[in-house]
LUMDRENTI-411133 format. One record per atom (N, C-alpha, C): residue in one letter; z, x, y. Coordinates in pm, whole numbers, plus 50000, padded with zeros to 5 digits. Layout:
N
AZXY/...
END
This chain:
255
M571642649773532/M570382642973511/M569282652873550/K568222654673463/K567182663873488/K566272659173605/N565722669773666/N564912665273779/N563762655273762/K563142655473639/K562042646973604/K562512633173583/D563712631073535/D564332618273513/D564762611873648/Y565272620973729/Y565732616373863/Y564492611773945/E563392618673945/E562272614274027/E561612601473962/R561722600073828/R561142588273765/R561922576673815/H563292577273827/H564192564773872/H564022564874015/L563872574074089/L563912573874238/L562562566474297/R561492569974233/R560182566674300/R560132549974320/P560482541374226/P560382527474254/P561452524174370/M562552530774384/M563522527774482/M562952531874614/L561972541574630/L561542545474745/L560492535374807/L559882528374689/L559002517974745/L559852506174796/E561002503374723/E561862492374775/E562402496374915/L562652508074938/L563172512575076/L562192509775181/N560862512375135/N559872509775247/N559692494175258/N559792487075162/N559842471875170/N561042467975268/L562172473775250/L563362472175328/L562962474375473/A562252485175506/A562012489175633/A561062479975698/R560102474075623/R559292464575683/R559982451775699/W560912447475618/W561662436375634/W562572436175766/L563182449775780/L563812450575909/L562962448076044/A561802454476028/A560922453376151/A560372439376171/A560272431476059/A559772418076075/A560822408376122/T562112410376076/T563062401376115/T563992405676228/G563952418676266/G564892423676369/G566322425676327/N566582425476190/N567882428376146/N568192442776169/R569452446976158/R569962459776185/R570872464676077/I570812476576025/I571652481875922/I572322495075960/V573652495875940/V574392509075962/V574922513775828/V574762524875793/V575262531075668/V576102543475705/L577432542375668/L578252555475683/L578402563175551/L578082575775557/L578472584275437/L579442593275468/E580502592975390/E581812600375409/E582052606475269/G582852615475266/G583272622775133/G583702637075155/R584092643275049/R584532657175059/R583272665475097/D583652677675145/D582652687675164/D581862691175027/T580652693375032/T579662696174925/T579402684074850/A579942671474882/A579732661174788/A578242656374771/G577402658274877/G576042655074873/G575482644974972/K576262644975088/K575772635175187/K574362639075248/G574102651775273/G572752653675328/G571742651775238/G571812654875108/G570762651375007/G570502637674987/T571672628674995/T571442615574995/T570642609975117/I571062613575216/I570222609175342/I568862613675323/A568502625475287/A567112629875267/A566402622075179/A567102617075064/A566502609774972/A566102596075026/I566952589675109/I566712575875161/I565712578275271/T565782587275366/T564822587275478/T563542593175449/G563402601875352/G562152610075332/G560832604775341/K560722591475294/K559482583875299/K559412572175404/L560382572875485/L560462562075600/L560172566275733/N559722556875814/N559342560675961/N560482565876025/P560312578176080/P561492582876160/P561812575876298/R560742569476335/R560912561876473/R561802548276450/Q561822545576306/Q562652533076277/Q564072536476216/V564032547176147/V565302552276073/V565812564676134/R567132564176173/R567742575576245/R568952580476174/V569192593076179/V570262600276120/V571052605176232/V572442600776227/V573362605776336/V574342615276267/A574342627576309/A575322636176283/A575842644376400/L576932638176458/L577332643876581/L578262656376568/P578042665676663/P578962676776669/P580372672376724/K581292682176724/K582542677676782/K582472673776920/A583382664976962/A583382659677083/A583582669877191/D582752669577311/D582932679277423/D584142674677508/E584332681777602/E585442680777699/E585472665977772/R584352660977800/R584212647977875/R584342638777767/E583822639077635/E583992629577535/E585362627977489/R586132637577494/R587572636677440/R588412627277549/T587872625377666/T588542616077747/T588122601577730/Q587142598777651/Q586702584777625/Q587382578977525/W587302564477524/W587642557277400/W587092564277281/Y587802565177179/Y587352572077051/Y586002568377002/F585812554676994/F584522550476939/F583302550377039/Q583642554477158/Q582612551677259/Q581292559077224/R581432572577193/R580182580477168/R579472576377044/Y580032569376958/Y579382564876839/Y578562551176868/I579212545376961/I578552530676991/I577142532877042/A576942544377118/A575452546577178/A574512549077069/H574962551976942/H573852555376843/H573692542976738/L574312530776769/L574222519976686/L572712515076697/P572272508676582/P570812505576576/P570522493376679/A569222493076729/A568582481976801/A567962473676680/A567262462876732/A566572453476635/A565532462076542/G565622459476418/G564672464976328/G564892478776286/E566182485276324/E566392499076290/E567512499276180/L567432511876108/L568372516176009/L568932528276061/V570232529676067/V571002541476111/V571842545576013/L571862558975974/L572722564575889/L573622575775945/F574902574075927/F575812582975993/F576262594275881/D575882605675913/D576332616975820/D577692622175887/R578732615875832/R580052615875888/R580092606876007/S581162601176047/S581222591676139/S582542591376219/W582982579176271/W584312580676329/W585382582076239/Y585232581376108/Y586132583976010/Y586572600476007/N585942608576084/N586402622176098/N587902622676143/R588242612576228/R589582611076258/R590632609176159/A590242600876052/A591032598675939/A591092610375830/G590082619575858/G589862630375758/G590312644475806/V589222650475851/V589352663375897/V590382666376011/E590252655876124/E591132657676224/E592612655076183/K592872646476100/K594152643276046/K594672656175963/V593982660675870/V594262672175780/V594512684875861/M593592687775939/M593492700376010/M594292700376142/G595022689276168/G595752688376294/G595012687776424/F593792683076430/F592892681776550/F593182670576635/C594102661676582/C594482649076657/C595972648176654/S596582640276741/S597902637376735/S598312626676647/D599652625676613/D599912615076524/D599682600776591/A599892599976715/A599662587976790/A598202582576786/E597222593476808/E595752590676805/E595462587276663/Y595962592976564/Y595732588876428/Y596122575076391/D597402571076428/D597942558476407/D597132547776486/M596652550376614/M595822540276677/M594372539676617/F593952550176564/F592572549376487/F592652538776372/L593712541376294/L593892532476184/L594122517776217/R594682515176323/R594922501276366/R593742496076431/E592922502776499/E591772498076577/E590452496776492/T590302505876406/T589122505976317/T588692491876248/P589602484976187/P589222472376128/P588692462376231/Y589362462176345/Y588792452976461/Y587572457976506/F587292470476528/F586012476176579/F584782473576467/E585122475176351/E584032472676243/E583782458676212/R584902450076235/R584672435976226/R583752430876332/S583872436576463/S583012432776561/S581462437176542/L581332448076471/L580022450676437/L579262440576344/V580082436976249/V579562427376157/V579392413176215/Q580342408876295/Q580222396076364/Q578952396576460/N578572409076510/N577382410476590/N576142409076509/G576172407776375/G575042406976291/G574612419776223/I575212431376236/I574932444376184/I575272443276035/L574382446475949/L574622448775811/L575312462575801/F576582462475740/F577322474875758/F577772478975609/F577542492075586/F577952496975459/F578622510575471/K579872512175391/K580572525175402/K580722529975260/Y580192542575245/Y580232550375106/Y581012561075124/W581832562975010/W582672575074995/W582092582074886/L581562594774899/L581112602874794/L582172611874738/A582412609374605/A583562615474539/A583112628374453/V583942636974464/V583632650074374/V584902656574342/D585092661374224/D586132668574166/D586352682474222/Q587432688174229/Q587572700974286/Q586912711674226/Q586872710974082/Q586192721174005/Q584682721074043/E584022709674056/E582582708274092/E582502713774236/Q583422709274322/Q583292711474462/Q583352728874468/E584162735574404/E584242749074403/E582952755474364/K582262749874255/K581122754874219/K580032754874320/R579992743774407/R579052741174513/R579382750174616/F580602752474654/F581002762074758/F580452775774725/A580582780174592/A580142794374556/A578622793774571/E577862783674538/E576472782874530/E576032785174676/R576692777674772/R576252778674913/R576652792974968/A577762798374928/A577992812274966/A577012822574932/C576332820774822/C575472830374745/C574022828374800/D573702815274835/D572292811974871/D572102812775021/P571312822475074/P571012822875215/P570522810475273/L569752802975207/L569152791075257/L570222779875260/K571342780175192/K572262771075207/K573542775575285/R573562786575325/R574852793275388/R575212786975515/W574192780875580/W574462774275714/W575462762475697/K575522756175567/K576272745775537/K577822749475532/L578132761775533/L579492766175515/L579872769175665/S580992763775728/S581562765675844/S583002772275828/P583392778875926/P584872783975921/P585842773675878/I585562760975935/I586562750675896/I586432746475748/D585192747975695/D585092744175556/D585882754175462/L585812766275504/L586562777275433/L588082774375424/I588482769875536/I590112767175551/I590352754675488/A589472743475502/A589752730875441/A589742730175294/R588982740275226/R588882740875079/R590302741275010/E591252746775088/E592542749375039/E593402735675053/Q592702725975099/Q593392712575139/Q592952701575051/Y592592703774933/Y591942694274848/Y592852681974831/R594122685674803/R595262673974775/R595492666074915/A595542674475012/A595802667675156/A594682657875184/Y593522662575154/Y592342653075190/Y592402641775103/G592842642774972/G592932631074892/G593912621374947/E595072626174987/E596132616975050/E595652610375178/A594962617775255/A594392612875380/A593332602275358/R592532604475246/R591502594975207/R592212581175159/D593172582175084/D594042569775041/D594532561475143/A595172569275244/A595682561475355/A594652556275445/M593442561375444/M592232556175522/M591862543275452/F591632543675318/F591272532475238/F592302521275263/K593462523975250/K594562513175259/K594372506775402/A594112513175501/A594142508075629/A592692501075665/T591582505175613/T590392501775654/T589442494575555/H589982492975430/H589162485575331/H589412471575337/H588502462975379/H588692448975411/H587332441475339/K587672430075327/K586622421375263/K585232421275347/H585422421475472/H584162422175570/H583572435375580/T584262446775545/T584022459775563/T584492468375451/P584092464975332/P584812473775220/P584202487175199/W585032495275144/W584652509675105/W583922508274963/V582942516474937/V582152517074811/V582372531974762/V583102534774645/V583202548174610/V582192551074499/V581472562674516/V580412566674417/V580592580774360/D580612581674236/D580902594774159/D579662603974192/F579942614574270/F578942624874301/F579152637574228/N579812637774110/N579902650974026/N578442653073977/D577662643773958/D576232645873928/D575492640074046/Q574912650074136/Q574382643874254/Q573132635174240/H572312637174130/H571162630174103/H571632615774083/R572572613973996/R573012600473952/R573792594174069/G574452601774143/G575152596374263/G574302590874356/R573132597674390/R572152593674486/R571482579374434/L571112579674315/L570402567474253/L571422555374264/T572602558274226/T573752547974224/T573832541774369/L573952551274460/L574202546274595/L573022538674655/I571812544474629/I570712537274681/I570462523274618/R570722523374484/R570562510374419/R571582499974467/H572862503874494/H573812496074553/H573432490574690/L572902498974786/L572442494274907/L571372485074904/L570312487674819/L569332478674800/L569732463974741/D570642464374640/D571182452774592/D571942444174689/H572492449574785/H573332442674882/H572892440275015/V571602441375031/V570862436475159/V570262423275125/P570222414575202/P569522400275187/P568142403575143/D567422392375093/D566132393175023/D565312400275125/Y564872412775092/Y563942421375182/Y562572422475116/R562102414775013/R560982418174950/R559652414775038/L559432422875125/L558162420675216/L557312432175183/A556522430475073/A555732441475026/A554502444375123/A554062456775116/A552922460875213/A551702454475148/Q550902449375268/Q549612443775215/Q548512454975212/P547652452775110/P546572463475083/P545842464275213/M545392476975228/M544732481375362/M543352488075325/E542292483575388/E541032489975364/E540482495975487/L540052508075472/L539692514575589/L538062511375610/P537632508275733/P536162505175739/P535242518575734/T534092518275682/T533182528775657/T532902535475784/L533002548775794/L532662556075907/L531102555475931/K530832554276064/K529322554176098/K528802567876119/G527782572276057/G527142584776071/G527902594075970/K527522607375976/K527992618075896/K529342623075945/P530312624775864/P531692629875899/P531522643075971/A532232644476088/A532102656976157/A533032667276121/R532752679976131/R533642691576109/R534472694476227/E535672700376208/E536382702976317/E535942716676371/R535552716976504/R534972727876575/R535722732376701/F535962744176727/F536542748176849/F535602757176929/R535362752077057/R534482761077139/R535042766677254/G536372764877277/G537012769377386/G537862782977347/P538832786877440/P539392799577410/P540422800277307/V540762788177253/V541842786577148/V541252786377013/K541732795376922/K541022795076798/K542162793776694/P541812785876581/P542742783476474/P543192797776400/L544442797276357/L544862809376278/L544142810876160/K543802822876112/K543242825975974/K544402825675874/S544232818775770/S545282818075672/S545272829075583/D546462834575546/D546612845275441/D546892840075296/F546792827375288/F547152821075154/F545892814475094/
END
């Protein structure tokens, strides 16, 4: 999909997302969105599309680093619980507790016992979130290996995207099939009626973002709380210019 077509479809959804944010603030509802998927699938771009025009005090992105020494002694879900939303908030997890079912499983960063316990506990943990009133969404961003390799190459060549490549990513790209098997086992254990997985094709990232955002908007209760027109009162007197009389002066622009 070309950029102009993508922007044309995205703009009305951005207005709907703003209505959704106002609805959350007015009702005190809470939303959690998990974005999982293969490396390079497009999680970061999707999160940027959703949050770009929303109030950052109301909408938070959680992208946790690997657990530190203290966190590794906690109950596995404990550090994620601290980031769940309060009333009126939307929280998006850029990867989540499902790290244990993906990278930790495939790369051997957890034991078989820890992995098995995760698969048993996760449905109960997520059910408790839903029963507590949280609107809960789980998305898997799917991308074929050929397209994934193309994006890896782009990141390797582009200095502005090279930060997205980690040593683990370079090792994990050899494990495409193993990640697929881990994903299928994860779906089998954690796809339930109250917390279903939604798979979105992200071989075309523009189409994938639009499809995911449309699904999210269509599966939230009636949020149509449109913004009321706002009129600014007329200023009294002549508008003042910005002046600096102290020791601090503004930079002179070279542009």
